[in-house]
N, C-alpha and C positions, 0 to 999 in steps of 0.2 A: 221543698223537702218536708219530710214528716216531722210533726211535733216540734215546732219552732218556738224558741223563747227569745224575747228581746233582751239585748244587753242593757245594763243599767244606764249607760250614756254613750254617746259616740266616742268619748275619750277612753272608754274601756274596751275598745275594739281589740280583737285578737288576744284574748287572755289578759286584758287590762295592761297592754304594753306600755301605756303612758305612765302608769304608776309602778312599773316594774323596777325603776331605779331604786325605789325605797323598799318595795316588797321583796326584791331579789337580792338584798344585801347579804353578804356572806357571813354575817354574824350568826351565832348559835343561840338557841332559845334558853330561857331560864338562867342567863348569865353563865352558861357553860363556856369554857375556853376550848380552843382547838387543841387537838391531841398533839403531843410531841412526837411527830413521825420521824423516821430515819431520814437523814439529809439525802437530798437527791432522788426522792421517790418519784418525782415527776419525770426523771430521765428514763424511766422504764418504758415510756411510750416510744422512744426512738433510741435504740442502743447504738452507741458509737462503734464504728467498724474499724477504727484505727487505734493502734497502741503507740503512744508517743514516748514511752520509756525506753531507755537504752538497753539493748540486749546484753546480758552478762555472759562471760566466757563459759563455754561448755566443758572446760578442762576438769579432770578429776583430781588434780593435785591439790591437796588441802593447803599447801603452802603457797599456791599460786596467788600472787597479789591481785589477779583479776577477779578473785572472789570478793574483793572489797571495792568500795567506791573510791576511785582515785580522785586526786585533786582536780583533774580536768573533766570529770564526769558530772553530768547534770540530769535531774529528773524533771520531766515536763509537768509543771504544776497544774496545767489545764486538764490533765487526765486523772486528777485526784478528787476525792470527795472532801471538801473543806469542812471543818467543824462548824464554821460560822455561816455556812451556806443556808440561805432562806428558801424553804420549799414552798412554792406558790400554792401547792395542793394541801398544805397543812390545815387551812380552813377552806372548805370547798362548798359551793352551793350550785344548784342547777342554773342559776342566773349566769354562770360562766359559759354555759353551753350555747352554741349558736343554733338558730332555728334551721330546719332543713331548707334547702334551696328549692322551694316549691312556691307556686303562685300565691297560695293563701298567706304566706309569710313574707311576701315581697313588701318593702316599705310603701310602695305605691298603693297597695291594697288598702291599708288603713287611711291613706290620704283620700282615696276614692270614697270610702265610708264617711269620713268627716265632711268631705265636700258635698255629698248628696244630702246628708242630714242637715248641713248648713243651709241648703236651699229650702228644705222643709221648714226650718226654724224661721226663716225670713217670710215665707208665705203665711205662717201662723201669726207672726207679728203684724203683717199687713191686714189680715182678716180681723184680728182682735181689735185693731184700731179703727175699723170701719164696720161696726155691727149693723146687720140688716136681717130681715125676716125670711130671706130666700131659703127654701128647703135645699136647694142645690148647694148653697154656700155652707149650710149646716152639715151637709153630707161630706163635702170635700174637706171641711174643717175636722170632721171626725176621722176621715182617712189620714189626714196629715198627722193627727195625734198618734196613729198606729205606726207612722213612718218616721217618728222622731229618732228612733234607733234602728239600725239595720238588724233584722231578725237573725238570730244565730241558731244553727241546728242544735238540738239537744245533744250534749256531750255523749259520745259513744260510751256504752257500758261494757266493761271487761270483767269477767268473773275469774277468780283464782280457784283452781281445783287441785286437790292432791291429798295424799294420805296425811294423817296426823303427824306433826313434827317435821314436815319437809321444808319449813321455812317460809310459809306464805306470809305470815305476819311480819317477819323480818324483811322480806322482799318489799312489802308495802311501805314499811318505814323508810327504806332506801329510796324507793321510787318517788314518794311524795316529798322526800327531802326533809323529814321531821323525825328525829330519833325518838323511839319509844312511843310514838303516837298510837301504834297498834301493839297490843300486848304480845311479847315474844319471849317465851321461856323454853328451856330444853329439858322439861321434866318428863317427857314422854307422853304427856296428856295434851289434848287439844287446847290451844289458847283461845280458840274462837268457838263459843257455844252456839252462836247464832249468826246469821248473815249480817255483815256490816258493809255498807256502801260508803266509800269515801269520795266526796265530791268537792268542787271548788267553793260552793256556798249553798246554804239551805235558805229557802225563802224567808226573808225577814231577818237574816243573820246580821248582828251588829258587831260582835266581837270577832277576833281572829279565828277562834275555834268554837264550834257548836255541834251539839248532838241532839237528834230527835229519836227517842226510843218508843217503838210501837209494841204494844202487848197483844197477845192473843185475845180473842173474845171468849166469853164464858164457856160456850159450848165446845170450842176447840181446846180450851184449857182442861175441861172435863175429859175429853178424848185423850189428851196427853197423859193425864193421871191414870186413866184406865190402862193405857199402854204401858206405863211404868209399872203398874201393879202386875200386869201380865208378864212383863220381863222378870220381875222378882220371882214370880211363881215358877217360870220356866227354868230359872237357875237351880231350882230344887230337883229338877229332873235330868240334870247332866249325866250322861252315861260314859262308861269307861272307854268305849270305842270312838268317842268324839275326839277330834284333833285338838291340839293345844290352843290353836288360834280360836276355835269355836268355844272352848272352855273359857278362855280369857274374855272373849266377847260377852258371854252370858254373865260372867262374874262382874265385868265392868258395867253392864246394863243394870244388874241388881244393885250395885253400889250407887249408881246414879239415881236409881229409884228411891233409895233411902235418903240420899242427900237432898233430892228434890222435895220429898214430903216433909223432911225435917225443916228445910228452909221456909216452906210455905206455911207450915202449921206448928212452928215451935212454941206458939203461945198456948197450945193445947197440952194438957198433962201427958197424954199418950204419945206426944211427939216432942216433948221438952228436951230430949237429948237424942244423940245419934243412936245410942243403944236402945232407947225406948221406941224410937221410930222403927228400928229393925225388928223389935219384938212385935210391934203391931202389924207390920207387914207379914211377919211369920204367921201371926194369927189369921191373917186374911186368906192364907192358903187352905184353911180348914174350916172356916165359919160360914160357908155357903153364901157369901156375898154381903154379910152384915158389915164388915169393916169397909168394904168398897162403897156401900151406900153412905156410910158415915163420912168417908172422904169426899164424896160428891156433894154432900150437904155442907161440909166445911168449905169446899171450893165456892159454892154459891154465896156463903157468908163472906168469904174473902173478897169476892168481887163487889159485894154490897158495901164493903168498907174501903175499897181501893179508891183513892182520891184521883180518879182519872176523868178526862174530858170525854166527849162523845166519840172522838177519834182514837181514844185509848193511847194517848201519847204523853210523854214527859220530855221536857226540853231543858237543856243545860248549855250555857255559854261561858267562855273564859277567854282572857286575853293572851294567856301563855299555855304551852303544851303541858307543863307541870300542873298548873291549876286545873286545866281541863281534865287530866287523868284523875286527879283527886276528886273532881266533881262527879265523874261518870263511873269510876271503878266500883264504888259501893252499889251501884244500880245493876251492874253487869257481872260481878264476880261473886263466887260462893265464899262464905266465911265459915270457919270451923265450928264456932259456937254462937250462932245468932241469938240475940236477946229478944228480938221481935221478928215477925214474918218479913222475909225479903222476897222480892218478886222476880229475881233474875231467871228462875226456870220458865217464866211465862213470857219472856221477851221474844217477840216474833221477828223483829227487824230493827236495825239501827242505821240511821243516816248520820254521817259525820262530815261537817263542812270545814275545810281548811283553806282559808282565803289566801294564804301566802304561798301555796303550792302552785307553781306555774303549770305543771303537767295536768293537774286536776281541773284547770280551766277548759281543757279539751277532752278529757275522758274521766268518767267515774269508774272507780275500781272497787270491786266487791271481794272482800275476804270471807269466803264461805267456810262453814264447818268442815272438818275432816270428813272425807267421803266414807270413812269406816263407821260413821254415825248411822245406826240402823233404826233410830226412832222415826217412825213413819211420818208423824206430824212435821218434824223438822226437815226430813228428807223431802216431803212434799213442798214445803215452803222454799227450800233451796232449788228444787226442780222448777218451780213456778218462776223463780227469779231468773234462772238460766235462760228460760224461754224468752225473756225480755232483753237479754243481752245481745250485744253486737260482736263481741269478741270473747275468746276463752283462752286462758293460759293454764296449761297443765304443769304443776310445779313438782319437781322431784330432785333429790340430792344427786349430784353429778356422779357419785360413785356407783349408784344403782340405776341410773336412768335408762341405759341401753337395754338392760335385761328386765326392766320393771314390767310386771304384768299389769299394774295399775295404769302406767303410761300407755301401754299398748291398747288396753281396753277402753280407756277414756278417749284416746285419739280415734280409734275405730268408731266409737259411738258418736262423736261430735264433729268429725272432720267434714262431713257433707253439710251439716247445719251451718258451720262457721266458715268453711272454705278458707279464703286467704287470711282470715282474722283469727285463726287458731295457731297457737305457738306453744313450744315446750320450753320452760324456764328451768335450767339446771342450776341449782343453788350449791353453795359451799365449794366453789371452784378452787378455793385456797386449801381445801382439806387434803390431808395425806400427801402433801408435796414433799417428798423425801427421796433418799438415795435409792430405795427399792423401786419406786415408780420411775425414776430416771433410768435406772439400769434396765427395767422392763422395756421402756420405749426405745432405748438405744439398741437393745438386742433385737427388738422387732422392727428396727429401721423405720420407726414412726416419728422421728424427730424432725424439726424444721431447720432450715439454714441458720436462722437467728439463734436457735438453741445451740446448734453445733458450734457456732462462732463464740458464744458466751462460754460454753463448756471448755473449748480449747483455750480461751483466754484465762480461765481459772487454772487450768493445768499449767500453762506457761508461767503464770505468776507464782504458782506454788513451787515450780521448779526453781525459779529465781530465788524465792525465799529460802528454799532448802539449801541452795548453794551459799547464799549470804550467811545463813545461820551456821552452816558448817565452817565456813571460813572465819566467822566471828568467834566461834568456839576455839578454833585453833589459835587465833590471835590472842584471845584472853589467857590461854594456857602458856603463851610465850612470856619471856621476861618483859616486864613493863618498862617501856621507854616513853619519852615524851611524844615522839612521833607516832608510836604505836597506839598510845592512849587517844591521841587526836583522831586517828583513823577508826578506832573502836567506836568513839562517840558519833562520828559521821555515819558509820555503817548501822548503828542502832537506829539513827534517825531514818536511814534509808529503809531498814526493815519495817519500821513503823509505817512509813509511807506506802511501801509495797503491801503491807497487811490491809491497809485501808483500801487500796486498789483491788486487792483480792476479795475483800468483803463486798465491795461494790459490784465486782464482777459476779460474785456468787449470788448477790441479790438479783442481778440481771438474769442469771442462769435459772434461778428458781421461778422468776416471773415468766421467763420464756417457757419453762416446763408447764406452767399453768396454761399457757397458750397452746402448747403441744397437746395437752389432754383435752382442752376445749375443742380443738380441731378433731381429735380422735373420737370423742363422744358425739360430736355433730355428725361425723361420717357414719358412725355406728347407728345412730338413730335413723339416719337416712336409709340405711340398709334394712333395719328392722321394720320400719313403717312404710316402706315403699309399696307394700301390698294394699295399703289403704288409700293410695293416691293414684291419680292418673299417671300414665307412663311419662317419665322424664321430669316429673315434678318432685321437689324435695320439701321436707318439713321445715318450718321456720323454727330455729333453735337459738336460744340465748343462754350463755353460761355466765353466771354472776357470782360475785362474792359480797354478800351482805355484810359480813364481819369486817372485811377490809374497807368497804365503803363507809361503814359506821365510824371507823377510826378517823376518817376525815371530818366527821361531825362531832368530835369530842368524846366519843365513847372509847375510853382507854382500855377497858377490860377485854377488848377483842384483839389486842395486839398479838402478833405471831412472830416467828423467827424472821420472816421477810415481810415486805409491805408492797402490795400492788399499787400502782398509780390509780388515780380516780378513773381514768379511761380504761385501764386494764380490769377494773372490777366489773365491767360490763353494764353498769347501771346507766351511764350516759347514753350508751347505744340503745338500751331498752327504752329510755325516755324519748329518744329521737324516733324510735319505731312508733311510739304512741302518737307523736306529733305528725308523723308521716301518714298514719292511718286516718287521723282526724282531718287532714288537709283537704281531701276532695270534697267533703261535705261543706266545709267553710267556703270553698270556691263556688260550689254549686249554689249555696245560699245567696251569695252576693250577686251571682249572675242572674238568678231568678228575680232578685230584688230589682236589679237594674233593668233587665229586659222585659219585665212584666209589671210588677207593682208600682215601681217609681215611674216608669214610662207612661203608663195609663193615668197615673195621678197627675203628672205634669201636663200631659196633653189634655186631660179632662178639664183642668183649670183653664188652660188656654181656650178650649172650645166654649166654655161658659163665658169667658171674657169677651169673645168676639161673636157671641150668639146673635142671630138675626131672625127676623120674622119672614116666613115663607108660606106660599100657598101650596097646598097638597102635602102638608106635613104628616097627616094621618097615614097616607099611603106609604111614606118612608118608614114611619114607626112600625107599621104592620109588617113591612118587608123584613125589618130587622128582628121582629118578634118571632118569625117563623122557626128558627132553630130551637127555640124554647118548646114549641109545640111538638116537635118530633123527638125530644130528648127521652121522655118516658118510654116511648115505644122501643127506642134503640136499646135501652137498658133491659127492658123486658125480654127482648130477643137474646141479649147477652146472657141473662140469667137462665133462660131456657136452654141455650146451647151448653152452658156449664153443667146443668142438671143432666142433660143427655150424655155429656162427655164423661161424667163420673159413673153413670150407670153403664154406659157402653164400653168405655176403655178401661175401667178399673174393676167394677163389680162383676160384669159378665165374664170377663176373662178369668177372674179368680174364683168366682162361684162354681164354675165347672170343675174346679179342683178341690173344692171343700170336702167332698166325701173322701177323697184320697188322703187329705190332711188328717181327717178324723180317724180313718182306718189306721193310719201310721201311728197316730197318737195312742190309740187303743192298744196296739201291739206293744208299744214302748211301755205302757202302764202295766200290762200283763207280765212283761219281763221284769219290770222294776219291783213290783209288789212282793216278790219272793226273795229279793236280794237283801233286805234290811230287817233288823230286829224291830219288833212292834214299837218300842220306845223311840227308835230313830224315825220310823214312819210318822209317829205322832208329832215328833219335833218338826218334820217337814210340813205337816198339816198346820201346826200352830204358827209357822212362819210363812204360811200361804204358798208353800211349794219350794222354799229355798232353805238349804241346810248343807252342812259338810261334816264329815267324820275323818278319822285318821286314815281310813282306807279309801275314802271317797272325797275328792276335792270338792270345792264349793259348787253346788249343783242347783240349777233352777228347773224344776219340773215344767213350769209354764213355758220356758223357752225351748225345752226339749219337745214338748207337745206342739208348740207353734211351728217347729221344724222348718220346712222349706217354704212356708207361707211368705216370708219377706222377699224371697227371690222371685216368687210369682208376681209380686207387686212392682218389681223394678220397671218393667215395660210400661205398666200403667202410670207410674209416677212421671216417667219421661214424656208419655203422651199427653198427660194432663198439663204439664208445664208448657209444652210446645203448643198445644191446641188452645189452651186458655189464653196464652199470649196472642195468638192469632185472632181469637174471638174478640178480645177487648180492643186490640189494635184495629180491627175492622170497624167496630162501632164508633170508637173515638175518631178514627180516620174519617168516617162519614160526617161526623160533626165538624171536623176541621175543614173538610171539603165544602160543607154547606156554609161555614163562616167565610171561607176564602172566596166563595161565589158571590158574597154580598157586595164586594167592591164593584165588579162589572155590572151587577144588577142595579146598584145605586147610581152608577155613572149614567145609566140609560134613562134615569128619571129626570125630567125637566126641573123638578122642584129643587134639585141640589145645586143649581147654577149659582145661587147667591150664598151658599154655605161654604165654609172652609173645610172641604172634604178631605184634602190631603192629610191634614192633621188627624182627622177621624180614621182614615185608612191606616195611618201609623199606629194609632191607638188600637185599632182592630187587630193589627199584626201582633201587638203586645199581648192582647187577650188570647190570641191563638197560641202564642207561646205558653201562656198560663194553662191552657187546656192540655197541651202536650206535657207540661211539667206535672200536672195533676195525675195524668196517666202513668208517667214514669214513677212517681212516688207511690202510686197504688200498686204497681208491680213489685216494687221493693218490699212493701208490706206483705203482699200476697206470697211472694217467694219465701219470706221469713216464716210466715205462718204455715205454709205448706211443708217446710222443712221441720217445723215443730211437730206437725202431725206425723210426718214420716218417722221421726225419732220414736214415736209411740207405736210404730209398726215394725220396728227393727228386731234384730235378734238379741237385743240387750234389754234386760228386765228393768222396769221402773214402775213406781206406783200408778203412773198415769197411762201405762201401756194398755192399749185397747184389749188385747187378749188377756192380760193379767186381770183387768177389770171384769172381763166376761167370766173368768174362772172363780171369782170371789164367792158366788152363791154356793158352790160345792164345798169350798173350804169352810164356809160358815156352818154348813150342815154337818160336816165331818168333825169340826171342832166341838160340837155339842154332843157327839156320840161317845159313849163310854161303855165299859162292861165286857163280859165274855163275848167272844165272837166278833170283836171289834175289827180285826184285820180282814176277815171275810166280808163283813159289811162294807168296809172301806173299799175293798177291791171292787165290789159290785157297783157301789154308788158312783165311784169315780169313772169306771168303765162306761156305765150307762150314760153318764153326763157327757163324756167325750164323744160317744157314738150317736148321740141324738141326731135325727134327720129332720127335725122340725126347725122352726125359727128360734127355738130355745137352745140350739147348738151353740157352744161358745165360739165356734168359728164363724157361724152366721152372724152372731151378735157382734163379734169383733169387726168383721168386714162392713156390717151395717153402720157401726159407730164411726169407722174410718170415712165412709161416704158421707155420713151426716156431718162430721167435723169439717170436711172439705166444703160441702155445700153451705154450711153455716158461715164459714169465713168468706166464701164467694158472695153470699148475700150481704153480709155485714160490710165488707170492704167495698162492694159494688154500690151500696147505698151511700157510703161516704163519698165516693167518686162522683156519683150522680149529683149529690148536693153541691159539691165543689164546682162542677161544670155548670150547674143550674145558676149558681150565684154569679159566675162569670158572664153567662148569657144575659142575665138580668141587668148586670152592670153595663154591658154593651148597649142595650136598649136605653138605659138611663142616661148614658153619655150622649146619645143622639138626641134624646128628648131635651137634655140640658143645653144643647147648642142651638135649639130652636126657640126664638124669643116669643113670649106670649104677646097678645094684643095690647095688654096694659102692663107697662113697666113700673117697677118700684123705683122711685127717684132716689131712695137711699142707697141703691146699688151702684149708682154712677161713679162716685168717688172710689169705691172699691174696685170697680172694673178698670178704671183708668190707671190706678197704681199697680194693679196686678198685670195689666197689659204691658206696661213699661218693664216691670220686673221679669215677666216670662220671656220677653224678647231678649233679655240679657241671660236668663237662666238656661234657655234651650241650647244655645251653643256650648255653654259650660257643661251641661249634662251630656251632650254628644261627645265632648272631649273626654269626660270621665268614662263614658261607655267605650270609646275607642281605646282608652288606656287600659281598661280591664281586658278587652279583647287581646291586646298586645301581650300583657303579662301572662295571660292564659295560654296563648300560643307559644310564647317564648320558652316557658318552663313547664311543659306538660308533666303532670305527676305520673309516676309509674305505678301508683297504687290503684288497684282495681276497686272501684266503688261497688258496682253491682253489675252482673252480666246481663242486665236488661237494657243497657245503653244501645246495643246494636239493634234492638227492636224499634228504637225511635224512628229509624228509617222507614218502618212500615207505614207510618202515618204522616210522613213529610212529603 
């Protein structure tokens, strides 16, 4: 698998399950106590379908004694919410949740890991007790060091995307099971100013919580300040016809520019207060760059005084969440009146390690800035991060999710890139749960059987209460007798019990209403997004209540009229989803370890132990060296095929249409130039082609000009994926065939008679598995990079889009133009730029960049794969060389050989038992999660 990291010790396998008894205790951090939740909240997970109370008479006569509880009538106490009932969910933690029933979480899985690493430890002990000079011993001693822990795949990365204020930070708090670890406020402003990745641990982390803050380099910081200055100037040019959203955006960007400069340079007299900072930026709009040059100089001085290491990082650690926030908040948050420069505006990225979070052992989750952030430097950083991610969650409030243009746009943009690993998280599932919503769903016939049952129970109990209260009122009005007073007391108690039952039933009804809306929204999203998915496929949707989950963690201010159970909040299901996504990679990593790395290690030790001297060894070694000699030629052929593939299947097909794309873009421009006021046109230019007004929704000139180009590439992408797969399968398949032919070729050699060749052939099989695995991992990487490139050719604008990049020269030229006749000059310059027929055409440049990007990845990843296979081929030769004894033996080797011989005779059957056990759990509980759609290609080379 790609990018493997070894776990700290064999006892930490599978998310440190051995230490989970202490890590996953359900206590709360910082001495917080559990919240006092309503009794019986856990019962919401399974609502009882039977009513055990006695039915009251339906008579209307107020004097009817049946309106009262008689001496012979009883209420079933089992149907009541007792005041002293202890709710097991009152203090909740993820440790209560079971692992998915998948091979990676089978108890035998960790036993296999421990057993294999135990064998390695014993071999290390034997070798260390018998030092010798043999280079082979040194080699497998070094290999043993690498195998002391089973390599684990890098935890998958999941990015959270959504508009400002959708609850991404609150979701993260719930998911990692640590309240307030991610700042979450409801002020309408983004809580996350920069990308923050939450992981299980940062390298070298000693305390329970750690943060590593990385700052921009000096040149990027200067670019950031230039952009802030431009934003401030643009706010001075807001026009009456611009829509409210665009006005607010410009105002917000201008305010951010002032805050940023004030925070960084408050030690300068000109920036010593917010007002003075604003005055200086005002001056910068009229001084022909004098203020801008001063700001760039100050930035250089600031970096000279910043006490940062060469990696531009600052690290903080703490043992509790509260201490941790106190340590990092001053570094990441703006303060109203700073007394000295603060660097929060220059933070590029933050890694946060939380050792006690189980889910973070399997996945890193990134809280990205609100997508409404238009600062190019930060947007570029976020886009770069998304390209490295394995999953994407689009976060939106449940009330607006179905009709959200943001959800639709993000899903359309990223669904092909992330495939099965994209999901929509609808937050605030507890919000607006009221009579109006209930009436709406009831009228629309969207309720569920569970809800109908709960609602009917509420009505029945209310009917009983009404009758009891009416009868009680009549009894109290009558002449007081001893018997009547006794019955009045009994009926008051009965009313109180019924009220508790009614309140409990109403709780169940409201919780059921949450589930009704969850189902309604899920179906609605399926309808809205089906156009972005293959036929029959549905989007993955989770509806969650961060507020109600946080109440289980001791956060009392989130209490509402009703309380969902922990399960009903949706957070446990979301965590289970993460574990399910992570499971295939964990299983694959152990299978690779067992069937390749460990197998060849153990067999290699055995071959050295029983090495013998033979005549004709050179011929054997030369035979095994042959695959190494042909490797370079095979990969040169592959690279040539990929080059021809890109040129023939992508460029040629699209190049024939470039003139048509350019002509269509020119026509659109000619029509567009006369539609807007000159100031609006200038706003489009300053924003490199993106703007909106009250009469024109958000528009991207670049994507309008790009037009039908993405559709012309669809066939090319599919051809590249299919034919590249065949090309690499063909070459790697030839290598596998050549390796497989070594066994019959060696068997025909007389020199092998005295050698233990069966073990060598088993070792060879293990190495062949390694070659296949290397190709599989190569394809996973290639598909990921190909989809990244594809995103930059789609109909969705981004700073890295190839056509957007190709358009930048004309925007730079037009931004510098001023004065009379500006519109006419703008019209001609843009038209001429779009209609160019030379290689300078933005369409030619874009298609050339696409081809170059694909070839670059093909070259880079191809070199990686070639090196991996080359290393395997060299090891095969070295193993054969190691089993052939030289003429002169080192007497120091004999004690080591003897002890290793005895041990390997015992270890080999044990290893085979572990191997068989792994095969059984893998076959018994096959995961339903799709790892990559490249598995089917494995048959091409087997």
